C-alpha positions, 0 to 999 in steps of 0.5 A, spaced: 106 405 725 111 400 722 118 402 723 123 399 718 130 399 718 131 402 711 126 407 711 129 410 718 135 412 714 130 416 709 136 420 705 139 414 703 133 410 700 136 409 693 139 403 688 145 404 692 142 403 699 140 396 697 146 395 693 150 396 699 145 392 703 146 386 699 154 387 699 153 387 707 150 380 707 155 378 702 161 380 706 159 378 713 160 371 715 154 371 719 150 371 713 153 365 710 147 361 708 144 367 704 151 367 701 150 360 699 143 361 696 145 367 692 151 365 689 148 358 687 142 362 684 146 367 681 151 362 677 145 357 676 150 351 679 148 346 685 154 348 688 153 351 695 159 355 697 159 362 701 163 368 700 169 365 704 169 358 701 169 362 694 175 366 696 171 372 694 172 379 695 166 384 695 167 391 693 161 397 692 162 403 687 168 400 684 170 407 681 173 406 674 176 412 671 174 411 663 167 406 664 164 408 670 162 406 677 159 399 678 154 398 684 157 391 686 164 387 684 165 380 686 171 377 684 177 371 686 183 369 683 179 367 676 172 369 676 169 376 676 162 378 677 159 386 676 152 387 678 148 393 676 142 394 680 136 397 677 129 399 680 127 405 676 133 409 674 135 409 667 142 407 664 147 413 665 149 416 659 145 411 655 151 406 655 152 404 662 151 397 660 156 397 654 161 401 658 161 395 664 162 390 658 169 394 657 171 394 664 170 386 663 174 386 657 180 389 660 180 384 665 185 379 662 187 375 668 180 372 669 178 366 666 170 367 667 167 374 667 159 375 668 155 381 667 149 381 671 143 386 671 139 385 677 132 389 677 124 388 678 121 383 674 116 388 671 122 392 668 126 386 665 124 386 658 124 394 658 132 394 660 133 389 655 131 393 650 135 399 652 141 394 652 140 392 645 140 399 643 146 401 647 150 396 642 146 398 636 149 405 638 156 403 638 155 400 631 153 393 633 147 389 630 143 387 636 136 386 637 134 380 642 137 376 648 140 371 644 144 376 640 147 379 646 149 372 649 152 370 643 156 377 642 158 377 649 160 370 650 164 371 644 168 376 648 169 372 654 163 375 658 157 371 660 151 376 661 146 374 667 139 377 668 136 376 675 130 379 678 129 382 685 122 378 686 126 371 686 132 374 691 126 376 696 123 369 696 130 366 697 132 371 703 125 370 706 127 369 713 126 373 720 133 376 720 132 384 721 136 386 715 133 381 710 126 383 712 128 390 712 130 389 705 124 385 703 119 391 706 123 396 703 123 394 696 116 391 696 113 398 699 117 402 694 118 399 688 113 392 687 107 393 691 105 400 688 099 404 690 094 405 685 089 411 685 082 409 682 078 414 678 074 416 685 080 417 688 083 422 683 076 426 683 076 427 690 084 429 690 082 434 684 076 437 689 076 441 695 073 436 700 080 434 702 083 440 704 077 443 706 076 437 711 083 438 713 083 446 715 077 444 719 080 439 723 086 443 724 082 449 726 079 445 731 085 443 734 088 450 734 081 452 737 082 447 743 089 450 744 087 457 745 082 455 750 087 451 754 092 457 754 086 461 756 085 456 762 092 457 764 094 449 762 101 448 760 101 447 753 107 445 748 108 447 741 104 445 735 108 439 731 106 437 724 108 432 719 104 429 713 101 424 719 100 428 725 098 435 727 097 437 735 101 438 741 102 436 748 098 438 754 103 437 761 100 436 768 103 434 774 101 427 773 104 426 766 102 429 759 097 428 754 098 429 747 092 432 743 091 433 735 090 429 729 093 423 727 093 419 721 095 412 720 093 408 713 
């Protein structure tokens, strides 16, 4: 079975987990090469500098009482970048992107301000339309990316759109954390399982449940026989991938049951 770092902490598997993982990479000097690649790609510049060389401070879930909590904020003395990471979740309150522009407008001490949307390639056009709608709801005419860029540039903000597929390619390596991020994002959001018509027909039939009940019944019957024969048998354990128990002997133990691995 493939053991993955991010999947191993299942309860935290969401957009914020990936944002925290990215922040960890940007915050630690051992990831210097990834930092240089990321900033160069993000800002579309040839200059390759890491977080320390940029003198950046990195913060996550940076609370703003009036306008929300951006996923990631990167800043130094004259530059600030707000990054919002989106996979499938909608913009909160239907105006999240617009609210983050207000955070940047209030930052008077920065020469350069960037508002970044980091998302999947397949969702980019969808999120752009949602962004235009947010400005329209505030009485600002906007229907395309050129109008968005023009409006934000006029207010000292540069909008940037980057996609996870590019970041995954840039970070591709043998490093445990970047490999885990790649596997997690690919398996959860990019390489989606597509059910075929025959699969749906089978799921709607009694073939699978009848087979599983027959299989589990056999495992239970064998356990009953073993107990009658005075074998030392442990409790039956089950999950979506296995159903079975351990049989204990003087020389060791043996697990018996049903195990499924795709």
